[in-house]
C-alpha positions as CSV (number, residue, x, y, z in Angstrom):
1,M,-30.2,24.6,-12.2
2,L,-27.3,22.2,-12.1
3,T,-27.6,19.0,-10.3
4,Y,-24.4,17.0,-9.7
5,N,-23.5,14.1,-7.5
6,L,-20.5,15.3,-5.5
7,D,-19.8,12.2,-3.4
8,G,-16.2,11.6,-2.5
9,K,-13.4,13.7,-0.7
10,N,-12.5,16.0,-3.5
11,K,-15.8,17.8,-4.2
12,Y,-14.6,21.0,-6.0
13,Y,-12.5,18.7,-8.7
14,S,-15.8,16.7,-8.8
15,L,-17.8,19.7,-9.5
16,Y,-15.1,21.1,-12.2
17,C,-15.2,17.8,-13.8
18,R,-19.2,17.8,-14.2
19,I,-19.3,21.3,-15.4
20,R,-16.1,21.1,-17.9
21,D,-17.7,17.7,-19.5
22,D,-20.9,19.5,-19.9
23,I,-19.5,22.4,-21.7
24,L,-17.4,20.1,-23.8
25,R,-20.6,17.7,-24.8
26,G,-22.7,20.8,-25.6
27,N,-25.1,20.3,-22.6
28,L,-23.9,23.9,-21.3
29,T,-23.8,26.0,-24.3
30,S,-21.7,29.1,-25.1
31,G,-22.9,32.2,-23.6
32,Q,-25.3,30.3,-21.0
33,K,-25.0,31.9,-17.7
34,L,-24.1,29.9,-14.7
35,P,-25.9,29.8,-11.3
36,S,-24.3,32.2,-8.8
37,K,-21.7,30.8,-6.5
38,R,-24.2,30.9,-3.4
39,A,-26.9,29.6,-5.2
40,L,-25.2,26.5,-6.7
41,A,-23.4,26.1,-3.5
42,S,-26.9,25.8,-1.7
43,D,-28.4,23.5,-4.6
44,L,-25.4,21.2,-4.2
45,S,-25.0,21.3,-0.3
46,V,-21.5,22.4,-0.4
47,S,-19.6,25.4,0.5
48,V,-19.1,28.4,-1.4
49,I,-15.4,28.0,-1.5
50,T,-16.0,24.6,-3.2
51,V,-17.9,26.2,-5.9
52,Q,-15.5,29.3,-6.2
53,T,-12.5,27.0,-6.4
54,A,-14.1,24.9,-9.5
55,Y,-15.0,28.1,-11.2
56,E,-11.8,29.8,-10.9
57,Q,-10.2,26.4,-12.3
58,L,-12.6,26.5,-15.2
59,L,-11.9,30.0,-15.7
60,A,-8.4,29.8,-15.7
61,E,-8.8,27.0,-18.4
62,G,-10.8,29.0,-20.5
63,Y,-14.1,27.0,-20.3
64,I,-15.9,29.9,-18.8
65,I,-15.7,33.7,-18.8
66,S,-16.4,36.2,-16.0
67,R,-18.3,39.4,-16.5
68,E,-18.3,42.1,-13.9
69,R,-21.2,42.5,-11.8
70,S,-23.1,39.7,-14.0
71,G,-21.4,36.4,-13.1
72,Y,-19.9,33.3,-15.1
73,F,-20.7,32.3,-18.4
74,V,-20.0,29.5,-20.6
75,A,-17.1,30.3,-23.2
76,E,-17.2,29.6,-26.8
77,V,-15.5,26.1,-26.9
78,N,-15.6,24.5,-30.6
79,A,-14.3,20.9,-29.7
80,R,-17.1,18.8,-28.7
81,L,-16.8,15.2,-26.9
82,P,-19.5,12.3,-27.9
83,S,-22.3,12.0,-25.5
84,A,-21.9,9.7,-22.7
85,Q,-25.7,9.2,-22.0
86,H,-25.9,5.8,-23.6
87,E,-24.0,2.6,-22.6
88,G,-21.2,1.8,-24.6
89,E,-20.1,5.1,-25.6
90,A,-17.1,7.1,-24.8
91,E,-16.0,7.6,-21.1
92,E,-16.1,11.0,-19.5
93,V,-13.1,12.9,-19.7
94,C,-13.1,12.7,-15.6
95,S,-13.4,8.9,-15.5
96,Q,-15.8,7.8,-12.8
97,K,-14.6,4.7,-10.9
98,P,-16.8,1.8,-11.0
99,A,-18.8,0.9,-7.8
100,F,-16.7,-2.0,-7.4
101,D,-13.1,-2.9,-8.5
102,L,-12.1,-6.2,-8.7
103,V,-8.9,-5.5,-10.6
104,S,-6.7,-3.1,-8.8
105,G,-7.0,-4.7,-5.4
106,S,-5.7,-1.6,-3.8
107,A,-6.5,-1.8,0.2
108,S,-8.6,1.1,1.4
109,A,-6.7,4.0,2.8
110,Q,-8.4,3.4,6.1
111,L,-6.4,0.4,6.6
112,F,-3.0,2.5,6.6
113,P,-1.5,3.0,10.0
114,F,-1.4,6.9,9.5
115,S,-1.2,7.5,13.4
116,V,1.8,5.2,13.8
117,W,3.6,6.3,10.6
118,A,3.1,9.9,11.8
119,R,4.5,9.2,15.2
120,L,7.5,7.5,13.6
121,M,8.2,10.6,11.2
122,R,8.1,12.8,14.0
123,S,10.4,10.6,16.0
124,V,12.9,10.1,13.0
125,L,13.0,13.8,12.3
126,S,13.9,14.6,16.2
127,E,16.6,12.0,16.4
128,E,18.2,12.0,13.1
129,G,17.7,15.6,12.2
130,E,20.4,16.7,9.8
131,H,21.6,13.3,9.1
132,L,18.5,13.0,6.9
133,L,20.1,15.3,4.5
134,E,23.1,13.2,3.8
135,R,23.7,11.2,0.8
136,V,21.9,7.7,0.7
137,P,24.4,4.8,0.2
138,C,23.6,3.0,-3.0
139,R,22.4,-0.1,-1.4
140,G,20.1,1.9,1.0
141,D,20.1,2.9,4.7
142,L,22.1,0.1,6.7
143,S,19.4,0.4,9.5
144,L,16.4,-0.6,7.0
145,R,18.6,-3.2,5.3
146,N,19.2,-4.9,8.9
147,E,15.5,-4.7,9.7
148,I,14.6,-6.2,6.4
149,A,16.8,-9.1,6.8
150,A,15.4,-9.5,10.3
151,L,12.1,-9.4,9.1
152,L,12.8,-12.0,6.5
153,Y,14.0,-14.4,9.1
154,R,10.9,-14.0,11.1
155,M,8.3,-14.1,8.5
156,R,10.1,-16.0,5.7
157,G,12.6,-18.2,7.8
158,V,15.4,-17.2,5.5
159,E,18.5,-15.9,6.9
160,V,20.4,-13.0,4.8
161,N,23.0,-11.2,5.1
162,P,22.1,-7.3,5.2
163,S,25.0,-6.5,2.8
164,N,23.2,-8.5,0.0
165,I,20.0,-6.3,0.3
166,V,19.2,-3.5,-2.1
167,V,16.5,-1.0,-1.4
168,G,15.0,0.4,-4.5
169,A,11.9,2.6,-5.6
170,G,9.3,-0.3,-6.3
171,A,9.5,-3.6,-8.1
172,E,9.8,-2.0,-11.8
173,Y,12.9,0.0,-10.7
174,L,14.4,-3.2,-9.5
175,Y,13.7,-5.3,-12.5
176,G,15.7,-2.6,-14.7
177,I,18.5,-3.0,-12.1
178,I,18.4,-6.8,-12.8
179,V,18.7,-6.1,-16.6
180,Q,21.9,-3.8,-15.9
181,L,23.5,-6.7,-13.7
182,I,22.4,-9.7,-16.2
183,G,22.7,-7.8,-19.3
184,R,20.4,-7.1,-22.3
185,D,22.0,-9.7,-24.4
186,K,20.4,-12.4,-22.3
187,L,16.9,-14.2,-22.5
188,Y,14.5,-13.6,-19.8
189,A,11.6,-15.9,-19.2
190,V,8.5,-14.9,-17.8
191,E,5.2,-16.6,-16.7
192,N,2.1,-16.6,-19.3
193,P,-0.4,-15.7,-18.1
194,G,1.6,-12.9,-15.9
195,Y,1.7,-9.6,-14.5
196,G,2.1,-7.7,-17.6
197,K,4.5,-4.9,-16.1
198,I,7.0,-7.5,-15.5
199,H,7.3,-8.3,-19.1
200,S,7.0,-4.4,-19.9
201,A,9.8,-3.5,-17.6
202,Y,12.3,-5.8,-18.9
203,S,11.4,-5.1,-22.5
204,L,11.7,-1.4,-21.9
205,N,15.2,-1.9,-20.4
206,G,16.1,-3.5,-23.8
207,A,15.8,-7.4,-22.6
208,N,14.7,-10.2,-24.8
209,C,11.8,-12.0,-23.2
210,T,10.4,-15.6,-23.7
211,F,7.2,-16.9,-22.4
212,V,6.7,-19.9,-19.9
213,P,3.2,-21.3,-19.7
214,V,1.7,-21.6,-16.2
215,T,-0.1,-25.0,-15.0
216,K,-2.0,-25.6,-12.0
217,Q,1.4,-25.9,-10.4
218,G,2.9,-22.6,-11.4
219,A,5.5,-22.2,-14.3
220,D,5.9,-25.4,-16.2
221,P,9.3,-26.8,-15.5
222,E,9.7,-28.8,-18.5
223,A,9.0,-25.7,-20.5
224,V,11.8,-23.8,-18.6
225,E,14.4,-26.7,-19.5
226,R,13.3,-26.5,-23.0
227,S,13.8,-22.6,-22.9
228,S,17.3,-21.1,-23.6
229,A,16.6,-18.5,-20.9
230,H,19.2,-17.0,-18.5
231,I,16.8,-15.6,-16.2
232,L,13.5,-17.0,-15.0
233,H,11.0,-14.7,-13.2
234,I,8.4,-16.5,-11.3
235,S,6.1,-16.2,-8.3
236,P,6.1,-19.9,-6.7
237,S,4.3,-18.7,-3.5
238,H,1.3,-17.4,-5.3
239,Q,1.4,-16.8,-8.9
240,F,-0.7,-13.7,-10.4
241,P,-3.0,-14.0,-11.9
242,T,-3.9,-18.0,-11.8
243,G,-3.1,-18.2,-7.9
244,A,-1.0,-21.3,-8.5
245,V,1.3,-22.6,-5.8
246,M,4.4,-24.2,-7.0
247,P,4.9,-27.4,-5.1
248,V,8.5,-28.2,-3.7
249,S,9.3,-31.0,-6.3
250,N,9.0,-28.4,-9.2
251,R,10.9,-25.9,-7.2
252,L,13.8,-28.2,-6.8
253,R,13.7,-29.2,-10.5
254,I,13.8,-25.5,-11.5
255,I,16.6,-25.0,-9.0
256,A,18.8,-27.7,-10.6
257,W,18.0,-26.5,-14.0
258,A,19.3,-22.9,-12.8
259,R,22.3,-24.4,-11.1
260,E,23.2,-26.7,-14.5
261,S,22.8,-23.8,-16.8
262,G,24.2,-21.1,-14.8
263,A,20.7,-19.0,-15.0
264,Y,19.3,-17.1,-12.3
265,I,15.8,-17.3,-10.8
266,V,13.8,-14.2,-9.9
267,E,11.6,-14.8,-7.1
268,D,8.7,-12.2,-6.8
269,D,7.3,-12.6,-3.4
270,Y,4.9,-9.8,-4.1
271,D,2.1,-11.1,-1.5
272,S,3.8,-13.6,0.7
273,E,2.7,-11.6,3.9
274,F,-0.9,-12.5,3.0
275,R,-0.7,-16.3,3.4
276,L,-4.3,-16.5,5.0
277,V,-4.7,-20.1,5.4
278,G,-1.8,-22.2,7.1
279,K,2.0,-21.4,7.7
280,P,4.1,-19.3,5.0
281,L,5.5,-21.6,2.2
282,Q,9.1,-22.1,2.1
283,S,11.1,-19.4,0.1
284,M,13.2,-20.3,-3.1
285,L,15.9,-18.1,-1.7
286,G,16.2,-20.2,1.5
287,L,16.6,-23.1,-1.0
288,C,19.1,-21.7,-3.4
289,P,21.0,-18.5,-2.1
290,D,23.4,-18.5,-4.7
291,R,21.0,-18.6,-7.8
292,V,17.8,-16.9,-6.6
293,I,17.2,-13.2,-6.8
294,Y,14.6,-12.4,-4.3
295,I,12.1,-9.6,-4.7
296,N,9.4,-8.0,-2.5
297,T,7.8,-4.5,-2.0
298,F,5.7,-2.8,0.5
299,S,3.3,-1.7,-2.0
300,K,0.4,-4.5,-0.8
301,S,1.7,-4.2,2.9
302,L,1.4,-0.5,3.3
303,A,0.3,1.3,0.2
304,P,1.2,1.4,-3.6
305,S,2.2,5.0,-3.5
306,M,4.9,4.1,-1.3
307,R,7.3,3.3,-3.8
308,M,9.9,1.3,-1.9
309,G,10.9,-2.5,-2.5
310,Y,14.1,-4.4,-1.9
311,M,15.8,-7.3,-3.4
312,V,18.4,-9.9,-2.2
313,L,21.2,-10.4,-4.6
314,P,23.5,-13.4,-4.6
315,P,27.2,-12.5,-3.6
316,E,28.4,-12.6,-7.2
317,L,25.6,-10.3,-8.3
318,M,26.0,-7.8,-5.4
319,Q,29.7,-7.4,-6.2
320,K,28.7,-6.4,-9.7
321,Y,26.2,-4.1,-8.4
322,L,28.6,-2.4,-6.3
323,D,31.0,-2.3,-9.3
324,L,28.2,-0.5,-11.3
325,F,26.4,1.8,-8.9
326,S,28.9,2.3,-5.9
327,S,29.2,6.0,-6.9
328,A,25.3,6.7,-7.3
329,A,23.2,7.4,-4.5
330,N,19.9,5.5,-3.5
331,V,16.9,6.9,-4.9
332,V,14.6,6.2,-1.9
333,P,14.5,9.3,0.4
334,L,16.5,8.6,3.6
335,F,13.5,10.1,5.8
336,E,11.1,7.3,4.6
337,Q,13.8,4.5,4.9
338,K,14.5,5.5,8.1
339,T,10.8,5.6,9.1
340,L,10.1,2.2,7.9
341,A,13.2,0.8,9.6
342,A,11.7,2.1,12.9
343,M,8.2,0.8,11.9
344,I,9.8,-2.8,11.7
345,G,12.3,-2.6,14.3
346,G,9.4,-1.5,16.7
347,G,7.4,-4.4,15.9
348,F,4.7,-1.9,14.6
349,F,4.8,-3.5,11.0
350,E,4.2,-7.0,12.1
351,R,1.3,-5.9,14.0
352,H,-0.2,-4.0,11.2
353,I,0.4,-7.2,9.0
354,N,-1.4,-9.4,11.6
355,R,-4.4,-6.8,11.7
356,L,-4.5,-6.7,7.9
357,K,-4.4,-10.8,7.8
358,N,-7.6,-10.8,10.1
359,Y,-9.2,-8.3,8.2
360,F,-8.7,-10.0,4.8
361,R,-9.6,-13.6,6.5
362,A,-12.9,-12.1,6.9
363,I,-13.2,-10.4,3.4
364,R,-12.1,-13.6,2.0
365,Q,-15.1,-15.5,3.8
366,E,-17.5,-12.9,2.5
367,V,-16.2,-13.4,-1.2
368,L,-16.6,-17.1,-0.9
369,S,-19.9,-17.0,0.4
370,A,-21.0,-14.4,-2.1
371,I,-19.6,-16.8,-5.1
372,S,-21.6,-19.5,-3.7
373,S,-24.8,-17.5,-4.0
374,L,-24.3,-16.4,-7.5
375,P,-27.3,-17.6,-9.8
376,F,-24.9,-19.3,-12.0
377,P,-22.6,-21.9,-12.0
378,A,-19.2,-20.8,-10.2
379,E,-16.1,-23.0,-9.7
380,V,-13.7,-21.1,-7.1
381,N,-10.0,-21.8,-7.2
382,D,-8.5,-20.4,-3.9
383,T,-5.1,-21.6,-2.4
384,G,-5.5,-19.3,0.5
385,S,-2.6,-17.4,-0.3
386,G,-2.4,-13.5,-1.4
387,L,-5.8,-11.4,-2.0
388,H,-7.0,-12.8,-5.0
389,L,-8.7,-16.0,-6.4
390,T,-10.1,-16.9,-9.7
391,V,-13.7,-18.3,-10.5
392,K,-14.2,-20.4,-13.6
393,L,-17.8,-19.5,-15.0
394,P,-18.4,-22.5,-17.3
395,S,-21.8,-21.6,-18.6
396,A,-20.5,-18.1,-19.7
397,P,-20.6,-17.5,-23.5
398,S,-17.2,-15.8,-23.6
399,D,-14.8,-13.9,-21.6
400,G,-16.1,-10.8,-23.2
401,A,-19.5,-11.8,-22.0
402,I,-18.4,-12.1,-18.5
403,R,-16.8,-8.5,-18.4
404,E,-19.8,-7.1,-20.0
405,L,-22.3,-8.5,-17.7
406,A,-20.0,-7.3,-14.7
407,E,-19.6,-3.8,-16.3
408,R,-23.5,-3.5,-16.5
409,R,-23.6,-4.1,-12.8
410,G,-20.8,-1.5,-12.0
411,V,-18.2,-3.9,-11.3
412,R,-14.7,-3.7,-12.9
413,L,-13.1,-7.3,-13.3
414,R,-10.8,-9.1,-15.6
415,C,-10.4,-12.5,-17.1
416,L,-7.4,-14.9,-16.8
417,S,-7.1,-14.3,-20.8
418,D,-6.6,-10.6,-20.4
419,Y,-3.3,-11.5,-18.5
420,L,-2.0,-13.6,-21.4
421,L,1.2,-12.2,-23.0
422,A,1.1,-15.0,-25.9
423,P,-1.5,-17.0,-27.1
424,L,-2.4,-20.1,-24.7
425,S,-5.6,-22.1,-24.3
426,G,-7.0,-23.6,-20.9
427,F,-7.7,-20.2,-19.3
428,E,-11.0,-19.2,-20.9
429,R,-14.0,-18.3,-18.9
430,T,-12.2,-17.4,-15.8
431,A,-12.9,-14.3,-13.9
432,V,-9.9,-13.0,-11.6
433,I,-11.4,-11.6,-8.4
434,N,-8.7,-9.0,-6.3
435,Y,-10.5,-8.5,-3.2
436,G,-7.8,-6.6,-1.6
437,G,-9.7,-3.4,-2.4
438,L,-13.0,-4.5,-1.0
439,K,-14.4,-3.3,2.2
440,K,-16.4,-5.5,4.6
441,G,-20.0,-6.1,3.4
442,E,-19.3,-5.2,-0.2
443,P,-18.6,-8.8,-1.6
444,Q,-22.5,-9.5,-0.6
445,R,-23.6,-6.4,-2.2
446,I,-21.8,-7.3,-5.5
447,A,-23.5,-10.8,-5.4
448,A,-26.7,-9.4,-5.4
449,L,-26.2,-7.3,-8.3
450,F,-25.9,-10.3,-10.3
451,H,-29.4,-11.6,-9.0
452,K,-31.2,-8.6,-10.8
453,S,-32.8,-9.5,-14.3
């Protein structure tokens, strides 16, 4: 009898994975008869259709064969995967998610405003009709750019001309546009430690990068001044992964450097909506609109799969953008842009953000409470911004030991050192806790795991 745990939404795919992996590991041998569809469905408490769909996928890929009036049998498969019965060996081909993920920080699907989004989509489809099939202007739909400008004023206190906004398919796409505007022959400075995809995106687009060390107050202004960079990419309101918040004195110093050297600052405001304690911090865009390129996306506020972001360009760079891309259509579907514009314009987006902030305030308190109950010393660094914080574990032997202990408890996490782009000391024995993907009650359950011997 086959006994599998098929918890989750996609039960047929889980069953397919389990049987396939057992075949590849030799747990199910060539010629072995598989249970009938009805028998297996009964044993696993799933529908016959679920088993039939899994069997059909295995049959199509050659893992099993069907014999008329006899049923399904394991095919002859010569390749073998290593056994995954012992800890530390190869992961299953169908990799299982850890019990708790403190790395991705992707919010639960239950938090997405499905009913609002669906209603707005129907409304846009009804009102816009055939206009949704038209070519999208290179900067993006004007109605969305108008709403983004109004949103920036309400939420960040920054006045922006919609004509200086460019809508794009996520942050990485926009990074590539920046390289084309500034040039591949320029030097791009990124924070270290930092979000690796920033450096990767610039490098993949042919740019040369240098690294600026991050202190407790964000990117080090002295290192910035010593660099020969033409572009500085920073997250001053909540640096990832350290969580550092840059004080206004350092912001003004870096702005002075940009003006004197003719450089540009990319202000990556990736989670500014989630200032959970106090008022939102002043944006660098508001301090220096002529040298700051402002970037934000809707990945944190709505969903990572919604590949939609925007940037605000200084007028000089906007003119260059139009010179380069005026003949190109915008890559984000007009239907989605119109729907998002309706969501922002109708006040639904800000109400959604307020609900999320209340939700994550509760999660944050649970996280802080859970950390305080850990059976070993833990020093929290939390600025009340964004959806992650760091925890220094001074008694831990090493970062590897921290990750290994977490993995044994079914918790996926990373340390600050995992985000280093170049060697740098001072970031040891510090875990990064992304709590954006946690549900209520889970932080205490995670803490309880670490009390086990």
